[in-house]
N, C-alpha and C positions, 0 to 999 in steps of 0.2 A: 724429613730423612735426613742424616747425614751420610752423605757418599762421597768416599775418596776414588777417585778414576786413578788408576795405573796407567802412566803415559810414558814408555820407555822404547828402547831399541832403536837401530839405525834403519831396520826394514830393507835390506839390502836384496830379498828375495823380491822386490817389486822394482828394483832397478830399470830403467834409467831414471825414471820418477820419484824413489826415494833413495837418499844418501846419509851420510854421516850426519848432516845437518837437517835435511828435512826427511821424517819419517813417514812411516805408511798412512798413519793417522791422519796428516795433514795433507794428504793428495785428494784433490777435488775432482771425484769419480762419480758422486751421484747429483741426480737434477740436472742432467745435461754438462756436467763438469762445474758445476757451481757450489757443491758443498761437500766437505770431506767427511771420515769417519766421526772425529771428535766432536764437528759441528751436529752431524745428526745425533749421536748420542746424547751429547748437551742437551739439545731440543727435545728428544724423545723424553729425558729424565724430566725437563720442566715442563713438558706435558702432562705427565702422570703425576707429579708432584710440583705444583708451581712454587711451594715454600723450601722444596729442597734446599739444602745446603751442600755445594758442590766443591770440592775441593781436588785439585790434581796435583799428582806426584809426579815431577819429572826432574830432570836433568837442567842443568842451565843452558845447554845447547838449543831446548825447545821451548825456552820462556817467550822468545821472540813471536815464532808462529802461533803459540795459542795467544798470546795477548793480539795477534793481527787478526786471527780468526773468531776469539772470543771476546774482545774487549779487554779493557785495562783492568776492570772490576771483579774477574774471576779471582778467586784465591786459589793460591800457587804455594806447594811446599816444594821446595827446591832443593835437590840432592849437588852438594857442592861437587863428587864425582859418583861414578855408578859402583854400588857395593851390590845388587841384587835385591829381592822385593821385601827381605825381611827388615834391613836397615831403612829403606824406603819407606815401608810402612808406619815402621815405629816412629819415624822422624814425622810423618805426617800426622799420625796420633798425638804426638808431642805438641805439635804444631797448633792442632784444634784445641787441646788442654790450655796450654800456655799464652798462646796468642790470640787465639779466637774464642778463648775462655768457657769451652764447653764442656759441662760437668761429667765427672768421670763415671756417672750413671747411665750416659747416654750410650745408644748402641750406634755403631759405626758399620756402614756397609762398605766393603772394598770390593771393585770389580774393575774389569781392563777396561781402555777406553775405545777399543777397537772392535768388538763383534758387530756382526751384523744380525740383528734382532729384530722382531717384531714389538708391538707395543706392550704385549701380553709379558715379556719378559720384565719390565719396569713394574708391573702389577705384582709379580713374584718376588720382587725386591721387596715390595712393603710389604709382602707375607713374611718375607723372611727377616726383615728389621722387627716388627711385630712380635714373630717367634722368639727371637733373639733376647726380647725385653723380657720376655716371661718365661722361660725355659730354663731348667737347668742345666742342661747345655752350656759349657763354655764358649764354644764356637759351634753355628750353625752354617751348613756350607749349601749353596745350588748345587744341586745333580742334574746334569743335561740329559736327558732320555736320550739315548742312542738310538740313531737313524739306521748305522751300518756298523760292521764290526772294525772299528777304526785301530790302525796300530799307531795313530800320530797322538793320541791322548791318553793319559793316567785315567784309570777306574777309580771310582768309589763304590765299595760293596756293602750296601745297606744290610740292615738286621731281617728286612721284610719288607715287601712292595707298597707299602703304605705311602701315602704322600708324604708324612714325615715319619723320620726312622732313624734309629740309632745307627751309628757307622762301626761296623766291625772291624774294616782293615781297608788299606789303600794298596792299588797295584800300579807299579811302573808299566810304562807303555809297553804293551804286549803284540806277540804276532796275530796273525788273523786267527787263526784257530782257539788258541789262548782268549782271544777278546769275544768269539762267539760263546764259550765256556760261560766267561764273566757276564755275559748278556743274559744268557738262560738262566742265570740265578739272580737277576734284578739289578744289575751292576749300571752305573752312571758315568757319563763321563765328567771329569772333573774341569770345570771351565773357569777357575781359579776365583769364584765369588763366595764370600764369607762375610759372616757379620758376628760380631762380639760387642761387649760394653767396653766402654774404653779404658775404664780400670785394669780390666783382664789384660789387656796387651800392655800398659804402662808397667805393669807387675814383670811380665814376661819381659819388658826392656832391661828392667833392673835387674832379673835373674840373667839373662843371657849376656848382656853386654855394660851390665854394672851401672847403669846410668837410664834416668827415663826423662830428665829436664830438658826441655828443647835447646836451649842454648849451649848446654854441655854435649848434647847430641850431634849439633850442627858443626861446633868446633873442633871433636873429635872423630868427626864423620870418617876422614881418610886413614884412620888407623882400624876401623872395623874389618873384620872378615869378610869376604862375600858368601853369604849365605841365602837361600830362599826360604820365605814363609813357610811352603810347604814342611821342608826340610825342619826347619827350626822350631815349629809350632804345632802345625796341624797334625803330620805324622806322629807326633809324641803326645798329642792331647788324648785323654782317656775317657772325656765326657764330651762327646761332638757330636751331632744330628744332622741329617741332611733332608733338605726340602727340593722334591722332584720338580722339574721344570719340562714341559713336551710341546713347548713351541717352537718357532723357527731360530735357530742358531748357527751361525757359521762363522769360522774362524778365517779372516779373509786374509792368511800369511803370503798366499801365493797367486800368480797371476790367473793362474787356471782357477781358483776358489774366486778371486774379485769378478772376474769376468761373467761368473755366474749370475751376478746380482746387478749387472749393468741394464739400466733402462733402454738404452740402446745400444746397436754395435760401436758406434762412431763417436768420438768426443774430439773436437778438434777437426782440421782439415784432413778428410779422409775419404777415399770414394771405392767402393769394391764394384765386382761385376757380379751378377747373377748366377756365376758359377761358384762363388765362395760359400762354402758352408762352415758356421761354428765358426766364424771368424770376428776378431775385437781389433779396433784401432783407438789407441788414446794417444795422441800428438799434440805435444804444447808447444812446438815451433811453428812459424810462419809457413812452412813448405808443406805443399801437398804431399799425401800419401796414397798412392793408387795400387790396391792389390787385386789380384786376378787368379781366379781359379784354385785357391788356396784351400785349404780344410784342416779344423781343428786349429788355428794359428793364432795368437796374439802378436801385434803389432805395437811397439810402444816406443815414441820419440820424444826427447826432451834435451835442452840444451847440454846435458850429460853425458847422451850418448842415445843408440838405436838398438833396440830387441826386436829381434825376429826369430818367435820359437814355436814349436809343437806345444799346443798347451800341458800338457803330461810333462813335458822335459822342462818348461818353466820352473817346476820347483826346485831343479838343480842349478840353479844360474849362481849361487852365493860363493862358491869357492873360485868362478870365473871373475865375478867381480871384485873378490879380494885381491887378483892378481892385476887390476888395472889401475895404474897410477892417475888420478885425475883432479883438477881443480874443482871446487864448487862452482857451478855454472849458474845458478839459481839459489835466492833464499829469500823468505818471508823474514821481516823484521816488525817489532810493533809500532813503525811509523810506516810500512808500507813492504816495499820489495826492492830486490837489483837483479839483474839478467846480465850475465857477462855477454858482450857483443865479438868480442876480437881479443886474444891476448897474445902478447908477443914480449919478449926477453926484455925490452925497456919502455914497453905500453901497456896498458890496459884500457879497454873502452866496455863501460858499462852503461844500461838503461837503467836509470834509477826513478822509482815512484813512490811519492808520498801522500799519505793521505791527509784531507783536509785538517789546518790544526795540528799536524804533525811537524816533529823537527827532529833531524840528526843532533848527535850531541856536538859541543863546542868543542872541537880538537884541532890538531897540528900534525906534521908529517916531518920528518928531518930529512927523507932521501928522495922525496918526491914533487914535482909540481903537478895543480891539477886544475883542468879548463872545463867548466860548466858551460852547456849549451840548454836554455829554457826550451823545450817542444811544447807544451801545454801547461796551460793554469798560470796561476800567479804566486808568486812568492816572497820572502823576503830573506835577504842574504846577511850575514854578519862576519865580516872580514876585519881581523883586530880591532873590534868595538863599535867599527863604522856601519851600518845601518843601510840597505836599499833596497827597494822595492824592484823585483824583476817578472817579468812576463815573456810570452813566446817572442825568441827571435834574440834575447839578451844573452850574452858571452860574460861569463866571470872568469878571470883568471886568478890563481890562487897559488902563489909561489909558496915554496918549502920553508916552514918555520911561521909560516902564517896562522894563527889561531882562526877559525871559519866554522859556520855551520849554515843551514837554509831550513826556512821555515815555511810549510805549505799554507799559504792564504785560502787557497781552493785546492781541490786535487791536481796535484803537480807532477809532471814528469820531465826528467832533463837526461842528457846524454852527459857522462863524466868521462874526461878523457886522462888518466894518470899517465905522469911522463918522468922516468929516472931511470939512473943505472940500477937499481935497486928497487923491485917492486913488491912490497909483502905486508901480509894481513899484520904482522907485528908492528910495523911502523907508523904507530898511532900513540899521539899522547893525548888523552882528555884534560880539558881545563875545567874543572869546577862544578859544570852544569848536568842535569841529570840526562838521561838520553842514551842512545846506542847508535852504532853504523855497523 
């Protein structure tokens, strides 16, 4: 299979664990806090089809987290800026054709990166791809068998209730009564999963955007209008089929739905007494959380903040988070991660973790000095071209203007103190070597 996973959004409804840099699909919520949504879905695809070619369509801000969790070998189609799902999918299709050299006759399956599904979902994806390869329809959708009259999803109205049917129309998110009427007609949830031949979408790109070449799409990306794939293509297509899926499927977009699939009620340091009912704690700080006598509550804590909410009310968090002026306190990078320990006007203290063999890029700062203290592991520093091996207890002082980087010989942790009149993310000059910070 050729699968494009759509990885977008900032996931503010799962604040404080998600933010503009760390989207919900990267939160390690499964297997006792060891596995994220994107890791889970990626492993499920490879289990269903070890030869599957997976490409992740995402924004620049998520590339580091993807490399951190899935490795440097995963294929990524990078959006220069956010332009909704149609330009993102078109760019990924052109990437597959022009960079990965995929034939125009091959089928591409597109699906979101963050659903909670069982293994049957991926077996259905294979059926979807097979049908798309041989059907007369230009697009084949996966329709999710509804489990209740949801007001959160769009609906696909099929011609009949067969496993595979022609689509007669699409309906926007309805009220509950209307949803019940759709379901009585055999309607299916639109889960954003569809398959098509590569050539079909490249033609659509030429019709709608006036271009289908990858490099021209990439260079002109910022000029495209924001438009969804559903609106630009699916809802206008006359020849379209839908394949039913009746297995487990959850959209983990809120704390309420996310806690429904947690294997245990506490991740991180947390204690609750026996009078707590339907309470979940997710704690990424080193401080313990104690809950007593609570019911239907989620408690989530990270360096970015603390949420204590009734589970039903947690879905309304976004406008409140939008009003919070905040600095990103934790982020995953391709080389490891960093966590802000303390921030002041003229100083910033962070804990940096580098994976074995990885390095920051070679860079300098105009407005600040830095002091590094190695607290675990071994590494090699480069300061203005001079190399030095470092280990636990070593202190490295880097004055403003000096070019510097550190490479992890083993897994490495250090505390970095930044000192200056103005400490900003923009105060960074790269010096010719690949990498990032």
